[in-house]
N, CA, C and O of each residue as an XYZ file, in Angstrom:
296
protein
N       1.318     20.632      0.343
C       1.969     19.473     -0.392
C       1.521     18.188      0.195
O       2.096     17.954      1.258
N       0.727     17.347     -0.148
C       0.293     16.305      0.645
C       1.698     15.002      0.310
O       2.248     14.915     -0.787
N       1.984     14.274      1.301
C       2.636     13.181      1.242
C       1.911     11.973      2.123
O       1.636     11.874      3.318
N       1.754     11.219      1.130
C       0.911     10.099      1.399
C       1.940      8.639      1.445
O       2.597      8.364      0.441
N       2.002      7.877      2.513
C       2.884      6.813      2.650
C       2.076      5.246      2.888
O       1.559      4.885      3.945
N       2.111      4.765      2.104
C       1.401      3.311      2.135
C       2.443      2.033      2.310
O       3.227      1.504      1.522
N       2.097      1.767      3.713
C       3.263      0.658      4.248
C       2.683     -0.936      3.823
O       1.693     -1.371      4.413
N       3.133     -1.475      3.131
C       3.114     -2.823      2.603
C       4.122     -4.138      3.219
O       5.313     -3.953      3.466
N       3.745     -4.873      3.328
C       4.478     -6.343      3.702
C       5.338     -6.570      2.509
O       4.706     -6.734      1.465
N       6.745     -6.620      2.418
C       7.468     -6.922      1.107
C       7.078     -8.175      0.368
O       6.945     -9.181      1.065
N       6.883     -8.277     -0.873
C       6.765     -9.468     -1.755
C       4.981     -9.782     -1.756
O       4.400    -10.745     -2.257
N       4.445     -8.703     -1.074
C       2.812     -8.687     -1.441
C       2.451     -8.272     -2.632
O       1.850     -9.039     -3.385
N       2.777     -6.915     -3.019
C       2.253     -6.451     -4.218
C       3.165     -6.669     -5.275
O       4.330     -6.919     -4.966
N       2.836     -6.616     -6.501
C       3.632     -6.836     -7.542
C       3.997     -5.379     -7.863
O       3.330     -4.537     -7.260
N       5.162     -4.832     -8.908
C       5.428     -3.715     -9.277
C       4.371     -2.850     -9.762
O       4.248     -1.649     -9.521
N       3.415     -3.787    -10.664
C       2.404     -3.211    -11.331
C       1.293     -2.735    -10.282
O       0.808     -1.608    -10.186
N       1.086     -3.571     -9.721
C       0.138     -3.077     -8.024
C       0.475     -2.262     -7.413
O      -0.374     -1.662     -6.754
N       1.855     -1.861     -7.343
C       2.177     -0.560     -6.522
C       2.096      0.509     -7.389
O       1.639      1.562     -6.944
N       2.455      0.447     -8.558
C       1.916      1.675     -9.542
C       0.552      1.970     -9.598
O       0.240      3.153     -9.727
N      -0.427      1.014     -9.516
C      -1.678      1.205     -9.498
C      -2.095      1.773     -8.397
O      -2.921      2.685     -8.438
N      -1.542      1.277     -7.174
C      -2.012      1.845     -5.796
C      -1.598      3.589     -5.780
O      -2.246      4.544     -5.352
N      -0.127      3.518     -6.492
C       0.381      5.266     -6.419
C      -0.809      6.037     -7.326
O      -1.448      7.010     -6.925
N      -0.939      5.501     -8.406
C      -2.034      6.282     -9.545
C      -3.218      6.279     -8.851
O      -3.777      7.365     -9.005
N      -3.908      5.448     -8.080
C      -5.318      5.844     -7.843
C      -5.462      6.422     -6.352
O      -6.473      7.062     -6.059
N      -4.621      6.234     -5.574
C      -4.164      6.979     -4.411
C      -4.272      8.571     -4.711
O      -5.077      9.313     -4.148
N      -3.284      8.990     -5.734
C      -3.187     10.286     -6.390
C      -4.553     10.886     -6.753
O      -5.019     11.917     -6.267
N      -5.186     10.025     -7.759
C      -6.646     10.375     -8.153
C      -7.550     10.684     -6.937
O      -8.332     11.632     -6.879
N      -7.353      9.813     -6.027
C      -8.563     10.094     -5.178
C      -8.095     11.397     -4.220
O      -9.045     11.995     -3.716
N      -6.694     11.938     -3.889
C      -6.640     13.092     -3.332
C      -7.033     14.186     -4.273
O      -7.737     15.092     -3.829
N      -6.687     14.200     -5.420
C      -7.014     15.327     -6.682
C      -8.536     15.297     -6.428
O      -9.163     16.355     -6.369
N      -9.051     14.274     -6.298
C     -10.699     14.472     -6.539
C     -11.108     15.456     -5.029
O     -12.121     16.155     -5.048
N     -10.356     15.416     -3.984
C     -10.704     16.014     -2.725
C     -10.097     17.561     -3.013
O     -10.737     18.605     -2.891
N      -8.816     17.441     -3.392
C      -8.059     18.614     -3.148
C      -8.035     19.564     -4.492
O      -7.948     20.785     -4.361
N      -8.114     18.973     -5.741
C      -8.208     19.732     -6.721
C      -7.199     19.499     -7.692
O      -6.164     18.960     -7.302
N      -7.309     19.789     -8.813
C      -6.288     19.375    -10.167
C      -4.974     19.993     -9.687
O      -3.947     19.328     -9.553
N      -5.073     21.445     -9.411
C      -3.759     22.026     -9.210
C      -2.893     21.485     -8.252
O      -1.692     21.748     -8.299
N      -3.373     20.746     -7.373
C      -2.404     19.963     -6.533
C      -1.883     18.468     -6.762
O      -1.398     17.769     -5.872
N      -2.095     18.015     -8.358
C      -1.630     16.864     -8.587
C      -0.146     16.707     -8.929
O       0.408     15.610     -8.864
N       0.467     17.794     -9.285
C       2.030     17.768     -9.331
C       2.635     17.734     -8.115
O       3.823     17.416     -8.052
N       1.868     18.075     -6.907
C       2.682     18.143     -5.800
C       2.086     17.153     -4.836
O       2.303     17.393     -3.649
N       1.503     16.274     -5.074
C       0.930     15.040     -4.218
C       2.044     14.019     -4.394
O       2.371     13.650     -5.522
N       2.671     13.525     -3.216
C       3.416     12.493     -3.375
C       3.128     11.339     -2.746
O       2.773     11.379     -1.568
N       3.225     10.228     -3.373
C       2.377      8.969     -2.742
C       3.948      7.930     -2.828
O       4.688      7.751     -3.796
N       4.036      7.456     -1.588
C       5.302      6.345     -1.668
C       4.749      4.940     -1.151
O       3.893      4.815     -0.275
N       5.289      4.056     -1.738
C       5.000      2.805     -1.194
C       6.360      2.398     -0.187
O       7.508      2.533     -0.609
N       6.086      1.934      1.060
C       7.339      1.482      1.675
C       7.066     -0.006      2.062
O       5.960     -0.353      2.477
N       8.052     -0.825      1.920
C       7.879     -2.318      1.941
C       8.588     -2.488      3.294
O       9.695     -2.031      3.577
N       7.727     -3.264      4.139
C       8.438     -3.782      5.400
C       8.603     -5.031      5.338
O       7.774     -5.732      4.758
N       9.760     -5.575      5.954
C      10.245     -7.038      5.774
C       9.248     -8.048      6.486
O       8.812     -8.020      7.637
N       9.065     -8.763      5.668
C       8.194     -9.927      6.228
C       8.627    -10.537      7.659
O       9.797    -10.913      7.732
N       7.845    -10.673      8.759
C       7.946    -10.930      9.724
C       8.268     -9.809     10.925
O       8.429    -10.021     12.126
N       8.308     -8.506     10.171
C       8.337     -7.253     10.978
C       6.994     -6.617     10.957
O       6.820     -5.422     11.194
N       6.209     -7.320     10.714
C       4.588     -6.499     10.648
C       3.895     -7.728     11.548
O       4.090     -8.927     11.348
N       3.048     -7.159     12.575
C       2.062     -8.251     13.125
C       0.930     -7.596     13.203
O       0.776     -6.377     13.132
N      -0.030     -8.583     13.383
C      -1.645     -8.228     13.763
C      -2.098     -9.390     14.624
O      -1.956    -10.585     14.367
N      -2.741     -8.771     15.823
C      -3.181     -9.521     16.709
C      -2.004    -10.457     17.800
O      -2.222    -11.388     18.575
N      -1.049     -9.914     17.534
C       0.374    -10.873     18.250
C       0.768    -11.940     17.215
O       1.567    -12.805     17.572
N       0.343    -11.952     16.129
C       1.126    -12.717     15.425
C       2.090    -12.031     14.195
O       1.642    -10.980     13.737
N       3.227    -12.474     13.685
C       3.727    -11.849     12.642
C       3.277    -12.315     11.281
O       2.844    -13.465     11.200
N       3.333    -11.487     10.098
C       2.729    -11.747      8.972
C       4.026    -11.922      7.992
O       5.041    -11.228      8.035
N       3.730    -13.146      6.983
C       4.591    -12.974      5.820
C       3.751    -12.726      4.685
O       2.525    -12.739      4.796
N       4.376    -12.485      3.526
C       3.476    -12.324      2.328
C       2.405    -13.385      2.125
O       1.262    -13.120      1.754
N       2.911    -14.758      2.429
C       2.118    -15.834      2.187
C       0.761    -15.681      2.957
O      -0.348    -15.911      2.475
N       1.079    -15.176      4.465
C      -0.047    -14.962      5.000
C      -1.012    -14.143      4.430
O      -2.139    -14.633      4.361
N      -0.829    -12.838      3.937
C      -1.434    -11.839      3.161
C      -2.299    -12.683      2.122
O      -3.507    -12.900      2.213
N      -1.350    -13.160      1.014
C      -2.014    -13.772     -0.162
C      -2.967    -14.773      0.381
O      -3.866    -15.107     -0.392
N      -2.947    -15.324      1.574
C      -4.051    -16.467      1.923
C      -5.218    -15.784      2.245
O      -6.331    -16.034      1.781
N      -4.881    -14.734      3.220
C      -6.043    -13.650      3.620
C      -7.028    -13.118      2.398
O      -8.250    -13.006      2.308
N      -6.026    -12.870      1.582
C      -6.763    -12.090      0.266
C      -7.572    -13.540     -0.571
O      -8.575    -13.311     -1.248
N      -7.187    -14.583     -0.483
C      -7.930    -15.857     -1.131
C      -9.282    -16.073     -0.176
O     -10.383    -16.418     -0.604
N      -8.963    -15.804      1.153
C     -10.506    -15.855      2.022
C     -10.119    -16.770      2.980
O     -10.934    -17.155      3.818
N      -8.607    -17.297      2.958
C      -8.282    -18.538      3.830
C      -7.669    -17.801      5.216
O      -7.282    -16.633      5.175
N      -7.623    -18.557      6.373
C      -6.956    -18.024      7.745
C      -5.377    -17.834      7.328
O      -4.862    -18.426      6.380
N      -4.826    -17.088      8.027
C      -3.367    -17.004      7.654
C      -2.946    -18.003      8.827
O      -1.763    -18.304      8.986
């Protein structure tokens, strides 16, 4: 029974985007594992508070991630 955890910064993804992540990650696992494991493939999205996540020594906020996604420096 696979348990997949996706950690994201709070307020980066909309509820719809989180549903899409869960659906598409499940589909990727089923493509590898086989259809029989679909019903026991668990995917969870954990949201980490803004400022509790960092990269390169700098804490990140949702605004930083949105800026990166838009191709701008955070």
